[in-house]
DRENDO-1510 file (C-alpha; in Angstrom, 1 decimal, always signed):
<recs>
REC; n; res; u; v; w
REC; 1; MET; -17.3; -9.5; +3.2 .
REC; 2; LYS; -19.2; -9.4; +6.1 .
REC; 3; ALA; -20.6; -6.5; +7.0 .
REC; 4; ALA; -23.3; -5.3; +9.4 .
REC; 5; VAL; -26.1; -3.2; +7.0 .
REC; 6; PHE; -28.7; -1.2; +9.1 .
REC; 7; THR; -30.8; -1.7; +6.1 .
REC; 8; GLN; -33.9; +0.9; +7.3 .
REC; 9; LYS; -34.9; +2.3; +10.5 .
REC; 10; GLU; -34.4; -0.1; +13.7 .
REC; 11; GLU; -33.5; -3.5; +11.2 .
REC; 12; LEU; -30.3; -4.7; +10.9 .
REC; 13; GLU; -28.3; -7.5; +8.7 .
REC; 14; ILE; -25.4; -9.1; +8.7 .
REC; 15; ARG; -24.6; -9.4; +4.9 .
REC; 16; THR; -21.9; -10.8; +2.3 .
REC; 17; MET; -20.9; -7.6; +0.3 .
REC; 18; PRO; -18.3; -7.3; -2.4 .
REC; 19; ILE; -14.7; -6.0; -1.3 .
REC; 20; PRO; -14.5; -2.4; -2.1 .
REC; 21; ASP; -12.6; -1.5; -4.9 .
REC; 22; ILE; -10.8; +1.7; -4.2 .
REC; 23; LYS; -9.7; +4.5; -6.8 .
REC; 24; ASP; -6.3; +5.3; -7.6 .
REC; 25; ASP; -6.1; +8.0; -4.2 .
REC; 26; GLU; -7.2; +5.6; -1.7 .
REC; 27; VAL; -5.9; +2.8; -0.1 .
REC; 28; LEU; -8.2; -0.4; +1.4 .
REC; 29; ILE; -8.0; -0.6; +5.6 .
REC; 30; LYS; -8.9; -4.3; +6.4 .
REC; 31; VAL; -11.1; -3.3; +9.8 .
REC; 32; LYS; -9.3; -4.8; +13.1 .
REC; 33; ALA; -11.3; -3.0; +16.1 .
REC; 34; VAL; -14.8; -0.6; +15.1 .
REC; 35; GLY; -16.5; +1.2; +18.2 .
REC; 36; ILE; -20.4; +1.9; +18.3 .
REC; 37; CYS; -20.9; +5.6; +18.4 .
REC; 38; GLY; -24.1; +7.3; +19.5 .
REC; 39; THR; -24.5; +8.1; +16.1 .
REC; 40; ASP; -24.2; +4.8; +14.6 .
REC; 41; ILE; -27.5; +4.6; +17.3 .
REC; 42; HIS; -29.1; +8.1; +16.1 .
REC; 43; ILE; -28.6; +7.4; +12.7 .
REC; 44; TYR; -30.5; +3.1; +13.5 .
REC; 45; ARG; -33.1; +4.6; +14.7 .
REC; 46; GLY; -33.6; +7.0; +11.9 .
REC; 47; GLU; -33.1; +10.2; +13.9 .
REC; 48; TYR; -30.1; +11.7; +11.5 .
REC; 49; PHE; -29.1; +12.4; +8.4 .
REC; 50; SER; -28.3; +9.5; +6.6 .
REC; 51; GLU; -30.0; +7.3; +4.4 .
REC; 52; PHE; -30.9; +3.5; +3.9 .
REC; 53; PRO; -29.1; +0.9; +3.1 .
REC; 54; LEU; -25.8; +1.9; +4.7 .
REC; 55; ILE; -22.7; +0.1; +6.2 .
REC; 56; PRO; -23.1; +1.9; +10.0 .
REC; 57; GLY; -18.8; +2.6; +11.8 .
REC; 58; HIS; -17.0; +5.4; +11.5 .
REC; 59; GLU; -14.3; +5.3; +14.8 .
REC; 60; PHE; -11.7; +2.3; +13.3 .
REC; 61; ALA; -8.1; +1.2; +13.3 .
REC; 62; GLY; -6.7; -1.7; +11.4 .
REC; 63; ILE; -4.4; -2.3; +8.5 .
REC; 64; ILE; -3.9; -1.4; +4.9 .
REC; 65; GLU; -4.0; -3.8; +2.5 .
REC; 66; LYS; -4.5; -2.2; -0.9 .
REC; 67; THR; -2.8; +1.3; -1.6 .
REC; 68; GLY; -4.5; +3.1; -5.2 .
REC; 69; SER; -1.7; +3.8; -7.7 .
REC; 70; ARG; -1.7; +8.0; -6.8 .
REC; 71; VAL; -1.1; +7.6; -2.8 .
REC; 72; LYS; +1.9; +8.4; -0.8 .
REC; 73; GLY; +3.5; +8.1; +3.0 .
REC; 74; PHE; +1.6; +4.3; +3.2 .
REC; 75; GLN; +1.9; +1.1; +2.2 .
REC; 76; GLU; +0.0; -2.1; +2.8 .
REC; 77; GLY; +0.8; -3.8; +5.9 .
REC; 78; ASP; +0.6; +0.4; +8.1 .
REC; 79; ARG; -1.4; +0.2; +10.9 .
REC; 80; VAL; -3.9; +3.2; +10.8 .
REC; 81; THR; -6.9; +4.7; +11.8 .
REC; 82; ALA; -8.7; +7.8; +9.9 .
REC; 83; ASP; -10.8; +10.8; +9.4 .
REC; 84; PRO; -14.1; +9.4; +8.7 .
REC; 85; ASN; -15.2; +13.7; +7.0 .
REC; 86; ILE; -14.2; +13.5; +4.1 .
REC; 87; PHE; -14.4; +17.2; +2.7 .
REC; 88; CYS; -15.1; +19.0; -0.7 .
REC; 89; GLU; -12.4; +21.8; +0.1 .
REC; 90; SER; -13.4; +23.5; -2.6 .
REC; 91; CYS; -16.8; +25.0; -0.8 .
REC; 92; TYR; -17.9; +28.4; +0.9 .
REC; 93; PHE; -17.4; +26.5; +4.3 .
REC; 94; CYS; -13.7; +24.9; +3.2 .
REC; 95; LYS; -12.3; +27.7; +2.0 .
REC; 96; LYS; -13.3; +29.7; +5.4 .
REC; 97; ASN; -11.2; +26.9; +7.2 .
REC; 98; CYS; -14.9; +25.5; +8.5 .
REC; 99; GLN; -14.4; +22.1; +6.9 .
REC; 100; ASN; -17.1; +19.8; +9.4 .
REC; 101; HIS; -19.5; +22.4; +7.3 .
REC; 102; CYS; -18.4; +21.1; +4.3 .
REC; 103; GLN; -22.0; +21.8; +1.9 .
REC; 104; ASN; -20.6; +19.0; -0.1 .
REC; 105; ILE; -19.2; +16.6; +3.0 .
REC; 106; ARG; -19.4; +12.7; +2.6 .
REC; 107; VAL; -19.0; +10.5; +6.1 .
REC; 108; LEU; -18.2; +6.8; +6.3 .
REC; 109; GLY; -20.7; +4.9; +8.4 .
REC; 110; VAL; -23.2; +8.3; +8.0 .
REC; 111; THR; -23.4; +8.8; +4.2 .
REC; 112; GLU; -21.0; +6.2; +3.1 .
REC; 113; HIS; -20.4; +2.6; +3.7 .
REC; 114; GLY; -18.4; +3.0; +6.7 .
REC; 115; ALA; -16.2; +0.4; +8.6 .
REC; 116; PHE; -18.9; -2.2; +10.6 .
REC; 117; ALA; -17.1; -4.6; +7.8 .
REC; 118; GLU; -14.0; -6.5; +7.3 .
REC; 119; TYR; -12.7; -3.6; +4.9 .
REC; 120; VAL; -13.8; +0.3; +3.7 .
REC; 121; ALA; -12.0; +2.3; +1.2 .
REC; 122; VAL; -10.2; +5.6; +2.5 .
REC; 123; PRO; -9.0; +8.7; +0.5 .
REC; 124; TYR; -5.1; +8.0; +1.5 .
REC; 125; LYS; -5.5; +11.9; +3.2 .
REC; 126; ASN; -7.9; +10.9; +5.9 .
REC; 127; VAL; -5.4; +8.0; +7.0 .
REC; 128; PHE; -3.3; +8.6; +10.2 .
REC; 129; ALA; -0.3; +6.5; +10.7 .
REC; 130; LEU; -1.0; +4.6; +14.4 .
REC; 131; GLY; +2.7; +3.6; +15.4 .
REC; 132; GLU; +3.7; +0.2; +16.6 .
REC; 133; LYS; +2.5; +0.8; +20.8 .
REC; 134; VAL; -1.0; +1.7; +19.6 .
REC; 135; SER; -3.6; -1.3; +19.9 .
REC; 136; PHE; -6.1; -1.2; +17.4 .
REC; 137; GLU; -8.9; -1.6; +20.1 .
REC; 138; LYS; -7.1; +2.1; +21.4 .
REC; 139; GLY; -6.9; +3.1; +18.0 .
REC; 140; ALA; -10.8; +3.0; +17.3 .
REC; 141; PHE; -11.2; +5.7; +20.2 .
REC; 142; VAL; -9.1; +8.7; +18.1 .
REC; 143; GLU; -12.0; +9.8; +16.4 .
REC; 144; PRO; -14.2; +10.5; +19.3 .
REC; 145; LEU; -11.2; +12.0; +21.1 .
REC; 146; ALA; -11.2; +14.2; +17.7 .
REC; 147; CYS; -14.4; +15.7; +18.1 .
REC; 148; ILE; -13.7; +16.2; +21.7 .
REC; 149; ALA; -10.1; +18.0; +20.8 .
REC; 150; HIS; -12.7; +20.0; +17.9 .
REC; 151; GLY; -15.1; +21.3; +21.2 .
REC; 152; MET; -12.0; +22.3; +23.0 .
REC; 153; ASN; -10.8; +23.7; +20.4 .
REC; 154; ILE; -14.3; +26.0; +20.1 .
REC; 155; ILE; -14.6; +26.8; +23.8 .
REC; 156; GLU; -10.9; +28.1; +24.2 .
REC; 157; MET; -11.5; +27.2; +28.1 .
REC; 158; ARG; -8.7; +29.0; +30.2 .
REC; 159; LEU; -6.2; +27.3; +32.9 .
REC; 160; GLY; -8.0; +26.4; +36.7 .
REC; 161; SER; -12.0; +26.8; +35.0 .
REC; 162; GLU; -15.0; +25.2; +37.3 .
REC; 163; ILE; -16.6; +22.5; +35.0 .
REC; 164; LEU; -19.4; +20.6; +34.8 .
REC; 165; ILE; -19.9; +17.3; +32.8 .
REC; 166; VAL; -23.4; +16.2; +32.3 .
REC; 167; GLY; -23.3; +12.5; +31.3 .
REC; 168; GLY; -20.9; +9.9; +31.7 .
REC; 169; GLY; -20.9; +7.4; +29.0 .
REC; 170; PRO; -17.5; +7.2; +27.2 .
REC; 171; ILE; -17.8; +10.9; +25.8 .
REC; 172; GLY; -18.2; +12.2; +29.4 .
REC; 173; GLN; -15.3; +10.2; +30.3 .
REC; 174; LEU; -12.9; +10.9; +27.7 .
REC; 175; LEU; -13.9; +13.9; +27.8 .
REC; 176; LEU; -13.1; +14.2; +31.8 .
REC; 177; GLN; -9.8; +12.9; +31.2 .
REC; 178; SER; -9.5; +15.4; +28.9 .
REC; 179; LEU; -10.5; +18.5; +30.5 .
REC; 180; ASN; -7.7; +16.9; +32.5 .
REC; 181; ALA; -5.4; +17.1; +30.2 .
REC; 182; PHE; -6.1; +20.9; +29.2 .
REC; 183; GLY; -6.2; +21.6; +32.9 .
REC; 184; GLY; -9.3; +21.8; +34.4 .
REC; 185; ALA; -9.4; +23.3; +38.0 .
REC; 186; ASN; -12.6; +21.3; +39.9 .
REC; 187; ILE; -14.1; +19.0; +37.4 .
REC; 188; VAL; -17.6; +17.7; +38.0 .
REC; 189; LEU; -20.0; +14.5; +36.6 .
REC; 190; THR; -22.9; +13.6; +37.1 .
REC; 191; ASP; -25.2; +11.1; +35.8 .
REC; 192; ILE; -27.5; +8.3; +36.7 .
REC; 193; ASP; -25.7; +5.2; +37.6 .
REC; 194; GLU; -23.8; +4.8; +40.2 .
REC; 195; GLY; -21.3; +2.6; +38.2 .
REC; 196; LYS; -20.4; +5.0; +35.8 .
REC; 197; LEU; -19.7; +7.7; +38.6 .
REC; 198; LYS; -17.3; +5.2; +40.1 .
REC; 199; LEU; -15.0; +5.3; +37.1 .
REC; 200; ALA; -15.1; +9.3; +36.6 .
REC; 201; GLU; -13.9; +9.0; +39.9 .
REC; 202; GLY; -10.9; +6.9; +39.0 .
REC; 203; HIS; -10.6; +8.9; +35.9 .
REC; 204; GLY; -10.0; +12.2; +38.2 .
REC; 205; ALA; -13.4; +13.9; +38.5 .
REC; 206; ASN; -13.1; +16.1; +42.1 .
REC; 207; HIS; -16.9; +15.4; +42.6 .
REC; 208; VAL; -19.1; +13.3; +40.8 .
REC; 209; VAL; -23.0; +13.7; +42.2 .
REC; 210; LEU; -26.5; +10.4; +41.7 .
REC; 211; ALA; -29.1; +12.6; +39.5 .
REC; 212; ASP; -31.4; +11.1; +40.9 .
REC; 213; GLY; -33.5; +13.8; +41.0 .
REC; 214; SER; -32.0; +15.4; +44.2 .
REC; 215; GLU; -28.7; +16.9; +42.5 .
REC; 216; ARG; -29.4; +20.1; +42.2 .
REC; 217; GLU; -28.8; +20.8; +45.9 .
REC; 218; GLU; -25.7; +19.0; +45.9 .
REC; 219; ILE; -24.5; +20.6; +42.9 .
REC; 220; SER; -24.8; +23.8; +44.2 .
REC; 221; LYS; -23.3; +23.8; +47.4 .
REC; 222; ILE; -19.9; +22.2; +45.2 .
REC; 223; ALA; -20.5; +25.5; +42.5 .
REC; 224; PRO; -23.0; +28.3; +44.6 .
REC; 225; LEU; -22.4; +30.5; +41.2 .
REC; 226; GLY; -22.4; +28.2; +39.2 .
REC; 227; PHE; -19.7; +26.8; +36.6 .
REC; 228; ASP; -17.1; +28.2; +34.0 .
REC; 229; TYR; -18.3; +25.8; +31.5 .
REC; 230; VAL; -20.9; +22.9; +31.5 .
REC; 231; ILE; -21.0; +20.8; +28.5 .
REC; 232; ASP; -24.1; +18.0; +27.9 .
REC; 233; ALA; -22.5; +14.4; +27.0 .
REC; 234; THR; -26.5; +13.0; +26.7 .
REC; 235; GLY; -27.7; +14.3; +23.4 .
REC; 236; ILE; -31.2; +14.2; +25.3 .
REC; 237; PRO; -33.2; +17.8; +25.1 .
REC; 238; LEU; -35.0; +17.7; +28.7 .
REC; 239; VAL; -31.3; +17.5; +30.1 .
REC; 240; VAL; -29.9; +19.9; +28.1 .
REC; 241; GLU; -32.8; +22.6; +29.0 .
REC; 242; GLN; -32.1; +21.7; +32.5 .
REC; 243; SER; -28.4; +21.6; +33.2 .
REC; 244; ILE; -28.2; +25.4; +31.1 .
REC; 245; ARG; -28.7; +26.8; +34.7 .
REC; 246; TYR; -25.7; +25.4; +36.4 .
REC; 247; MET; -24.0; +28.2; +33.9 .
REC; 248; LYS; -22.0; +31.4; +36.1 .
REC; 249; ARG; -22.3; +34.4; +35.0 .
REC; 250; ALA; -20.7; +34.6; +31.8 .
REC; 251; GLY; -20.9; +30.8; +31.7 .
REC; 252; THR; -20.7; +28.5; +28.6 .
REC; 253; TYR; -22.6; +26.0; +28.1 .
REC; 254; LEU; -21.2; +23.4; +25.1 .
REC; 255; ILE; -23.6; +20.9; +23.2 .
REC; 256; PHE; -22.1; +18.4; +22.4 .
REC; 257; GLY; -24.6; +15.5; +22.9 .
REC; 258; VAL; -26.3; +14.7; +19.6 .
REC; 259; CYS; -29.8; +15.5; +20.6 .
REC; 260; PRO; -32.6; +14.2; +17.7 .
REC; 261; LYS; -32.8; +16.5; +15.3 .
REC; 262; ASP; -36.4; +17.7; +15.6 .
REC; 263; SER; -36.0; +18.1; +19.2 .
REC; 264; GLU; -36.5; +21.6; +21.0 .
REC; 265; ILE; -35.5; +23.1; +24.1 .
REC; 266; ARG; -36.8; +26.1; +26.1 .
REC; 267; ILE; -34.4; +28.5; +27.4 .
REC; 268; ASN; -35.4; +32.3; +28.3 .
REC; 269; PRO; -33.7; +34.7; +26.3 .
REC; 270; TYR; -33.4; +37.2; +28.6 .
REC; 271; GLU; -31.1; +35.1; +30.9 .
REC; 272; ILE; -28.9; +34.5; +27.9 .
REC; 273; PHE; -28.8; +38.3; +27.9 .
REC; 274; LEU; -28.9; +39.6; +31.4 .
REC; 275; TYR; -25.7; +36.7; +32.6 .
REC; 276; ASP; -23.7; +36.7; +29.5 .
REC; 277; TRP; -24.1; +32.8; +29.0 .
REC; 278; LYS; -22.8; +31.7; +25.5 .
REC; 279; ILE; -24.9; +28.3; +24.3 .
REC; 280; ILE; -22.2; +26.8; +21.6 .
REC; 281; GLY; -22.2; +23.2; +19.7 .
REC; 282; SER; -19.4; +21.0; +18.3 .
REC; 283; PHE; -19.7; +19.3; +14.6 .
REC; 284; ALA; -18.1; +16.3; +14.3 .
REC; 285; ILE; -14.4; +17.2; +13.3 .
REC; 286; LYS; -12.2; +20.3; +11.9 .
REC; 287; LYS; -8.9; +19.1; +11.0 .
REC; 288; ASN; -8.5; +18.3; +15.0 .
REC; 289; PHE; -6.6; +13.9; +13.8 .
REC; 290; PHE; -3.1; +14.8; +14.7 .
REC; 291; GLN; -4.8; +16.0; +18.3 .
REC; 292; ALA; -6.1; +12.8; +18.8 .
REC; 293; VAL; -4.0; +10.2; +17.9 .
REC; 294; ASN; -1.1; +12.5; +19.9 .
REC; 295; LEU; -3.0; +11.9; +23.2 .
REC; 296; ILE; -4.1; +8.9; +22.5 .
REC; 297; SER; -0.7; +7.7; +22.5 .
REC; 298; THR; -0.1; +8.9; +25.4 .
REC; 299; ASP; -0.9; +7.3; +28.9 .
REC; 300; LYS; -3.4; +10.7; +29.7 .
REC; 301; ILE; -6.2; +8.8; +27.9 .
REC; 302; ALA; -7.6; +5.3; +29.0 .
REC; 303; THR; -9.2; +3.7; +27.4 .
REC; 304; ASP; -9.8; +0.2; +28.5 .
REC; 305; THR; -11.9; +1.3; +31.0 .
REC; 306; LEU; -14.5; +1.6; +28.3 .
REC; 307; VAL; -15.1; -1.2; +26.5 .
REC; 308; SER; -18.1; -3.1; +28.4 .
REC; 309; LEU; -18.8; -5.4; +25.4 .
REC; 310; LYS; -16.0; -6.9; +22.6 .
REC; 311; GLY; -17.4; -9.3; +19.8 .
REC; 312; THR; -17.3; -10.1; +16.2 .
REC; 313; ILE; -19.0; -8.3; +13.5 .
REC; 314; ASP; -21.5; -11.7; +14.0 .
REC; 315; ASP; -22.1; -10.6; +17.4 .
REC; 316; PHE; -23.2; -7.0; +16.2 .
REC; 317; PRO; -27.4; -7.0; +16.8 .
REC; 318; ASP; -27.1; -8.6; +19.9 .
REC; 319; MET; -24.4; -6.1; +21.2 .
REC; 320; LEU; -26.4; -3.3; +19.2 .
REC; 321; GLN; -29.5; -4.4; +21.4 .
REC; 322; GLN; -27.8; -4.5; +24.7 .
REC; 323; LYS; -25.8; -1.3; +24.1 .
REC; 324; LEU; -29.8; +0.1; +23.5 .
REC; 325; ASP; -31.6; -2.0; +26.4 .
REC; 326; ARG; -28.8; -1.3; +29.6 .
REC; 327; LYS; -27.8; +2.1; +30.6 .
REC; 328; ASP; -24.2; +0.6; +32.5 .
REC; 329; ILE; -22.8; -0.8; +29.0 .
REC; 330; MET; -20.1; +1.6; +28.2 .
REC; 331; LYS; -18.3; +1.5; +24.8 .
REC; 332; VAL; -18.9; -1.3; +22.4 .
REC; 333; GLN; -16.3; -2.8; +19.8 .
REC; 334; VAL; -16.9; -5.7; +17.1 .
REC; 335; GLN; -13.1; -6.8; +16.4 .
REC; 336; PHE; -11.7; -8.9; +13.8 .
REC; 337; ASP; -9.3; -11.8; +14.0 .
</recs>
């Protein structure tokens, strides 16, 4: 099979690899669509905990090609997606129902070979049916939506809240649509790219603000007391540091974007104390795939507007480079057949 392989930091090859063997409790999925995630870019740059060589790819959908002898509930030909996070269910954190902090976690496309390949092997307990109405292109958005569902569960957003989303990339746009579905009342999105702001208006933002160095005054006019929730979807440490001050008193800041692992920010702890601020992280997924599948099966979440580039596995190096070079590129997908 053909596969894209990160051979080492910032090096990529398209290789011919053996089709994975499956265990008794696994299925072999023929990949139909797989998206490039911000995490894939961090892995490529050596900014994550992954080791090389690695086949990346954890946002995918496809068709079951083969099932192991102990697989139940699935058969060949089923249209599926999969949670890439494989938990041990026996360590301290799994037993506390904090599986996303599993001490023995394995993640497809992060610690194990993933889905930028024609086939990927997945434990059947991680597989979710898509049904006939959800396209494979749309099905590849289930994983990022599940991450968003986890974040929403953590912050316990109150109905009618004022919210600022910092960053209008694919995750920012999915957050915007999800927050509308969750009952956000005054949602503001800011970004450096006017095209992303226009897209956000179409996705239901109440206000959009161009981050051109003078945005603080405009944002302050929209919400003079600040926001109940500020969500970073950039993964840029300086942006996180600066946007924390947009919170209301008793506000919540959600760090959703993935900053480089060795990055730092400065913050005054007295202000955290004085203003009752909550600063929360949201790592990966914790049994949220059903929420995401249900959302993607409705018309509440638009994904077709988010795919900027589509191509074959042979196009992957060029598409990844375009994603790295151009601020206007949204989601990039490799599609098979």
